KELONU-647473 format. One record per residue (C-alpha): residue in one letter; x, y, z. Coordinates in steps of 0.25 Angstrom, whole numbers, padded with zeros to 4 digits, always signed. Example, Ala and Ser with C-alpha at 12.3 -4.5 7.8 and 13.67 -1.06 7.14 Angstrom:
<atoms>
A+0049-0018+0031
S+0055-0004+0029
</atoms>
This chain:
<atoms>
M+0463+0227+0500
T+0449+0225+0501
L+0440+0212+0501
E+0429+0211+0491
T+0416+0204+0492
I+0421+0191+0486
D+0433+0191+0496
I+0424+0193+0508
I+0415+0181+0503
I+0427+0172+0501
I+0432+0176+0515
A+0418+0174+0521
G+0417+0160+0514
Y+0430+0156+0519
A+0427+0160+0534
L+0413+0153+0533
A+0418+0140+0527
L+0429+0140+0538
L+0420+0141+0549
G+0410+0131+0543
I+0421+0121+0541
A+0427+0123+0555
L+0413+0121+0562
F+0411+0109+0553
V+0424+0102+0556
S+0423+0105+0571
R+0410+0097+0573
E+0411+0085+0582
P+0403+0072+0580
A+0389+0071+0587
G+0392+0068+0602
H+0406+0071+0602
E+0411+0083+0610
K+0424+0090+0605
N+0436+0087+0614
T+0450+0092+0615
E+0455+0083+0605
D+0445+0087+0595
Y+0446+0102+0598
F+0462+0103+0599
L+0466+0092+0590
A+0455+0090+0580
G+0452+0076+0586
R+0466+0072+0581
A+0459+0069+0568
L+0466+0079+0558
P+0471+0074+0544
W+0484+0078+0538
W+0479+0088+0528
A+0471+0095+0539
I+0484+0095+0548
G+0493+0101+0537
A+0483+0111+0532
S+0480+0116+0546
L+0495+0117+0549
I+0497+0126+0538
A+0484+0134+0540
S+0488+0136+0554
N+0502+0140+0551
I+0500+0150+0539
S+0494+0160+0548
A+0494+0175+0547
E+0508+0174+0553
Q+0513+0166+0540
I+0505+0173+0529
I+0506+0187+0534
G+0519+0186+0542
Q+0527+0178+0531
S+0521+0186+0520
G+0527+0199+0527
E+0540+0191+0529
G+0540+0188+0514
F+0539+0203+0511
A+0550+0206+0521
I+0560+0194+0520
G+0556+0185+0509
I+0555+0170+0506
A+0565+0167+0518
I+0553+0168+0528
A+0548+0155+0521
A+0558+0147+0529
Y+0547+0148+0540
E+0538+0140+0531
W+0547+0131+0523
Q+0555+0126+0535
A+0542+0123+0543
A+0539+0113+0532
I+0551+0105+0536
V+0548+0106+0551
L+0533+0101+0549
L+0539+0088+0543
I+0548+0086+0554
V+0537+0088+0564
A+0528+0079+0557
K+0539+0068+0556
Y+0545+0069+0570
F+0536+0076+0580
L+0522+0073+0577
P+0523+0058+0580
I+0527+0062+0595
F+0516+0072+0596
L+0505+0064+0591
K+0509+0051+0598
R+0507+0059+0611
R+0493+0064+0607
I+0496+0078+0612
Y+0486+0090+0610
T+0497+0100+0612
M+0512+0103+0611
P+0513+0106+0626
Q+0507+0092+0629
F+0519+0085+0622
L+0529+0094+0631
E+0521+0090+0643
Q+0523+0075+0639
R+0538+0077+0637
Y+0542+0087+0647
G+0530+0089+0657
S+0519+0099+0660
G+0528+0111+0663
V+0534+0112+0649
K+0520+0109+0643
T+0514+0121+0651
L+0525+0131+0648
M+0523+0128+0633
S+0508+0128+0633
V+0508+0142+0639
F+0518+0146+0629
W+0511+0141+0617
V+0498+0147+0621
F+0504+0160+0623
L+0512+0160+0610
Y+0500+0155+0602
T+0491+0166+0608
A+0501+0178+0609
V+0509+0176+0597
N+0503+0166+0586
L+0489+0170+0587
T+0492+0185+0588
A+0502+0184+0576
V+0491+0178+0567
L+0480+0187+0572
W+0489+0200+0570
L+0494+0196+0556
G+0480+0191+0552
G+0474+0204+0557
L+0484+0212+0550
A+0481+0205+0536
V+0466+0206+0538
D+0467+0220+0541
T+0476+0223+0529
L+0465+0216+0520
T+0452+0221+0527
G+0456+0234+0535
W+0448+0228+0547
G+0460+0232+0557
V+0470+0222+0563
M+0462+0219+0576
T+0449+0217+0569
S+0455+0208+0559
M+0462+0200+0570
M+0449+0198+0577
A+0442+0193+0565
L+0452+0183+0562
A+0452+0178+0577
G+0437+0177+0577
F+0437+0169+0564
A+0448+0159+0570
V+0440+0158+0583
L+0427+0155+0575
Y+0431+0144+0567
S+0441+0137+0576
L+0437+0138+0590
Y+0426+0128+0590
G+0432+0117+0582
G+0447+0117+0587
L+0458+0111+0579
K+0449+0103+0570
A+0442+0116+0565
V+0455+0123+0563
A+0463+0111+0556
L+0452+0107+0547
T+0448+0121+0542
D+0463+0124+0540
I+0462+0115+0528
I+0453+0126+0522
Q+0462+0137+0528
V+0475+0132+0522
V+0469+0130+0508
I+0464+0145+0508
L+0477+0149+0514
I+0486+0143+0503
I+0477+0147+0491
G+0475+0161+0497
G+0490+0162+0500
L+0494+0158+0486
A+0485+0167+0480
I+0491+0179+0487
T+0505+0174+0482
W+0500+0173+0468
F+0494+0187+0468
A+0506+0193+0475
L+0515+0187+0464
D+0506+0191+0453
A+0506+0205+0457
L+0521+0206+0455
P+0526+0212+0441
A+0528+0198+0435
D+0520+0189+0426
G+0510+0182+0436
A+0512+0176+0449
I+0523+0166+0445
G+0530+0177+0438
G+0529+0186+0450
F+0536+0175+0459
G+0548+0175+0449
Y+0548+0190+0449
L+0547+0190+0465
M+0559+0181+0466
Q+0567+0189+0456
E+0564+0203+0462
M+0565+0198+0477
P+0576+0188+0477
G+0580+0192+0492
H+0566+0188+0496
F+0568+0174+0490
E+0580+0170+0499
M+0577+0159+0508
I+0589+0161+0516
L+0592+0176+0520
D+0606+0182+0521
E+0610+0190+0532
G+0606+0205+0530
D+0594+0200+0522
N+0580+0206+0526
G+0574+0195+0536
Y+0588+0189+0540
D+0585+0192+0554
K+0572+0183+0553
L+0578+0172+0544
P+0593+0172+0546
G+0598+0165+0534
I+0602+0150+0535
W+0598+0151+0549
T+0584+0151+0544
L+0586+0137+0540
L+0595+0132+0551
G+0590+0140+0563
G+0579+0143+0572
L+0568+0143+0562
W+0567+0128+0563
V+0565+0130+0578
L+0553+0139+0575
H+0548+0129+0565
F+0548+0117+0574
S+0542+0125+0586
Y+0531+0129+0577
W+0528+0117+0568
G+0532+0106+0578
F+0528+0110+0592
N+0518+0121+0589
Q+0504+0118+0594
Y+0496+0125+0584
I+0503+0118+0573
I+0505+0104+0579
Q+0491+0103+0584
R+0486+0100+0570
A+0495+0088+0570
L+0491+0084+0584
G+0477+0083+0579
A+0480+0073+0567
E+0474+0060+0565
N+0487+0053+0567
L+0502+0055+0565
G+0502+0053+0550
E+0491+0063+0548
A+0499+0073+0556
Q+0512+0071+0549
K+0506+0072+0535
G+0499+0085+0540
L+0512+0091+0544
A+0519+0087+0531
F+0507+0093+0523
A+0509+0106+0531
A+0524+0106+0528
F+0521+0105+0513
L+0511+0116+0514
K+0521+0125+0521
L+0529+0126+0508
L+0518+0134+0502
V+0517+0145+0513
P+0529+0154+0509
F+0522+0155+0495
I+0509+0160+0501
V+0515+0170+0511
V+0530+0173+0508
I+0530+0175+0493
P+0518+0185+0493
G+0526+0193+0504
I+0538+0193+0495
A+0530+0198+0483
A+0524+0209+0492
V+0538+0216+0492
I+0538+0219+0477
L+0523+0222+0477
A+0525+0232+0488
Q+0537+0238+0480
Q+0527+0240+0468
G+0517+0247+0477
M+0507+0235+0476
L+0508+0233+0492
D+0510+0243+0503
Q+0525+0243+0504
A+0526+0252+0516
A+0516+0244+0524
L+0523+0230+0521
T+0537+0236+0524
E+0531+0241+0538
K+0524+0228+0541
S+0527+0216+0531
D+0515+0208+0538
R+0506+0216+0529
T+0511+0210+0517
Y+0501+0198+0515
G+0489+0207+0518
Q+0493+0217+0507
L+0496+0205+0497
M+0482+0200+0499
G+0477+0213+0491
F+0482+0206+0478
A+0472+0196+0478
P+0459+0199+0470
A+0445+0199+0476
G+0440+0185+0479
L+0454+0179+0480
R+0457+0190+0490
G+0446+0184+0499
L+0453+0170+0498
V+0466+0176+0502
F+0460+0183+0513
A+0453+0170+0518
A+0467+0163+0517
L+0473+0174+0526
I+0462+0172+0536
A+0463+0157+0535
A+0478+0158+0539
I+0475+0167+0550
V+0463+0160+0556
S+0469+0146+0555
S+0481+0150+0563
L+0473+0157+0573
A+0464+0145+0575
S+0475+0135+0576
M+0482+0144+0586
M+0469+0145+0594
N+0468+0130+0594
S+0482+0128+0599
I+0481+0138+0610
S+0468+0132+0615
T+0474+0118+0614
I+0487+0121+0622
F+0479+0129+0632
T+0468+0119+0634
M+0476+0106+0634
D+0489+0110+0640
L+0486+0121+0650
Y+0471+0121+0653
R+0469+0106+0654
S+0481+0105+0663
V+0474+0113+0674
R+0459+0108+0670
A+0461+0093+0667
D+0448+0089+0671
E+0439+0096+0661
D+0432+0089+0649
E+0435+0090+0634
K+0424+0100+0632
H+0430+0109+0642
Y+0444+0109+0636
V+0439+0112+0622
M+0431+0124+0627
V+0444+0129+0634
G+0451+0127+0621
R+0441+0136+0614
I+0441+0147+0624
T+0457+0147+0624
A+0457+0148+0609
F+0447+0160+0610
V+0455+0167+0621
A+0468+0165+0614
M+0463+0172+0601
G+0458+0183+0610
I+0471+0185+0616
A+0478+0185+0603
L+0469+0196+0598
V+0473+0205+0609
L+0488+0202+0607
A+0489+0202+0592
R+0490+0217+0588
P+0500+0222+0599
F+0508+0209+0600
L+0511+0208+0585
G+0507+0221+0578
G+0520+0228+0580
F+0529+0217+0575
E+0536+0218+0561
S+0533+0204+0557
A+0523+0195+0565
F+0528+0183+0559
Q+0542+0185+0564
T+0536+0190+0577
V+0529+0176+0579
Q+0542+0169+0576
E+0550+0177+0586
Y+0540+0175+0597
T+0539+0160+0594
G+0554+0159+0593
Y+0556+0162+0608
I+0551+0148+0612
A+0552+0140+0599
P+0566+0134+0602
G+0561+0129+0616
I+0549+0123+0610
V+0557+0115+0599
I+0567+0111+0610
V+0557+0105+0620
F+0550+0097+0609
L+0562+0092+0602
L+0569+0088+0615
G+0556+0082+0619
F+0556+0073+0607
F+0571+0070+0606
D+0577+0071+0619
K+0573+0062+0630
K+0580+0069+0641
A+0573+0083+0638
N+0565+0087+0650
A+0556+0098+0655
A+0568+0106+0660
G+0574+0105+0647
A+0561+0109+0640
F+0560+0122+0649
T+0574+0125+0646
A+0571+0125+0631
L+0558+0133+0632
I+0563+0144+0642
G+0577+0144+0636
S+0571+0147+0622
V+0564+0159+0627
V+0575+0164+0635
L+0586+0162+0625
N+0577+0168+0614
V+0575+0181+0622
A+0590+0182+0626
L+0594+0181+0611
K+0583+0190+0607
F+0588+0201+0615
G+0603+0197+0617
A+0605+0195+0602
P+0594+0203+0595
D+0601+0202+0581
L+0601+0186+0582
E+0591+0181+0571
F+0578+0175+0576
I+0580+0162+0569
I+0595+0160+0574
R+0590+0164+0588
I+0580+0154+0589
W+0590+0143+0584
A+0600+0147+0595
V+0589+0147+0606
F+0585+0133+0601
V+0599+0127+0602
V+0602+0133+0615
A+0589+0130+0622
L+0590+0115+0616
I+0604+0113+0622
A+0599+0119+0635
A+0586+0110+0636
I+0594+0098+0633
A+0604+0101+0644
V+0594+0105+0654
S+0586+0092+0651
R+0598+0083+0654
V+0602+0091+0667
T+0588+0089+0672
G+0585+0075+0669
A+0578+0067+0659
P+0563+0067+0658
D+0554+0055+0662
E+0554+0044+0651
E+0539+0046+0648
R+0542+0060+0644
T+0551+0057+0632
V+0548+0056+0618
K+0552+0043+0611
L+0559+0045+0598
G+0551+0033+0593
D+0539+0043+0593
I+0544+0050+0581
S+0545+0039+0571
F+0533+0036+0562
A+0530+0032+0547
T+0528+0044+0539
T+0517+0044+0528
M+0519+0046+0513
L+0512+0059+0513
F+0521+0064+0524
N+0534+0060+0517
T+0529+0066+0504
L+0525+0079+0509
S+0538+0080+0517
M+0547+0077+0506
L+0540+0087+0496
T+0540+0098+0507
V+0555+0096+0509
A+0558+0095+0494
I+0551+0108+0492
L+0557+0115+0504
V+0571+0111+0499
G+0568+0117+0485
L+0563+0130+0491
Y+0575+0132+0499
I+0585+0129+0488
V+0578+0139+0479
L+0577+0150+0489
W+0591+0148+0496
</atoms>
């Protein structure tokens, strides 16, 4: 596939517009110098629509678009459980967890852990998150993004990664979270329009009457790819083990990602107030319903298109992550540029979000712990340097780290899953168990890794989702037991359950009910 002049004009226009808007929204009033609250939390002034749009733009990265499109090709609609179950988790987080975080006016997730358990737990999790975001998340997005851009342009994977990294640094490094969140409004619009365009073209290319007919033809010809709950023996059962997809460890991964993940929750921490934060998460939950139609359905269509010789079947069978890049070739000139811009939007938005979160945790939780006497300008500078260095490290690690794996999407879930049970346990016990203490928290965090490794090698046939759930249950019991043996924490470290109650807004209730109703309908149809 080649990009024509009109495509290049559209892509260039998108890039220039994004840079211009990022610089415009990053300006500070005359006489005001950007401080840490401005840089890391957008001055705590984000409205709900910016929060919701930024959450989705940050989440729908190359990992989702390219990785889940490849899983749609290999497995089918069952992979959409990662998206649709996330919508429920977002609503729970908005209703029960955000009031606690916002009342404490924290910058980062480790700061809550410090208030609840002490500095040891905070430092451990700060180091872990900086490592995870840099060595796993940034590298995954860079690698998958570079792979797609290389497929479309022939630049080479490394050159493509460098171009994406440079663009993300250019538009986000100066303005911080405010530049990222407000430009994400543009990103998510382009992303949805471009993603739906690819779905339309892929379905329209099927031997049926138009795109609508193509969808019906796809469901008729590929019934196995439209099963939401896989049976034992089905392709992909090892990744999504039947009913355990609904009842098992996938919920642990969701709560770890959507509830306690810095680069997601940071948008809500930057909200004007609790109501805006809650409406933003409800808006994101509603938008989540669209994601499988943008990324998974085209992957399923690619199965038939490859069989008919319209895609390179050998290349897709060898590495399903190439599916989306090949599908982009169906877009005509002009629209191809828009679709390419949508892919870039997904990649650079996620890169920028991760860079900002890495710099926030490193600066506010680690650096400031040893250099507490510096002024605000100094910490902002350290944050910018940290973001730049993290991107450089990710570029070095990306190809050798992720290039050899069959599916980058599942690889990220696997690595995240080693610590996810421990993360969810320390936060849930921190909220709801007044006797939970630092010893119990360390037990959960260290036990999560040890148990995961033991089961990974001791029971290699145990499905990943079931393993995560088993580790969660055992580590939870161990953390509760250790906390009670070692003594309750000081009263000031506990979280009062009264912090959780609040009056929900009409928009939050409406979006929540609509989201749940649509999800129930989808699962009934696809069961």
